[in-house]
C-alpha positions, 0 to 999 in steps of 0.5 A, a space after each residue: 497479510 502484508 505485514 506477516 514476515 513470511 508474506 511472499 506476495 510481490 504484485 497486488 492489484 486493488 484496481 477499482 475496489 472502491 478504496 477511499 482515504 480511510 483505507 490508506 492508513 492500514 495499507 501504508 502501515 503494511 508497506 512500512 514492514 513489507 519487504 517483498 511487494 514490488 508492484 501495487 496498483 490502486 487505479 480507479 479508487 477515490 483515495 483523494 489527496 489525503 489518502 495519497 499523502 498517507 500512502 507516501 508516508 509508508 513509501 518513504 521507509 527503506 523497507 518498502 520496495 515499491 
């Protein structure tokens, strides 16, 4: 998973995966601890304003490299 300390994933495309605001909390919490992910594509998903706000919370942490 993205939270595993040995995760080496650098690029992740979740384009057009039918993600919604409900998925964002889990993804945001993974972004907080993942130090290797540098590219994330979430295009063509219905995250809504609330989902984007949740993701931004994870992006604020210095560990996040996005």
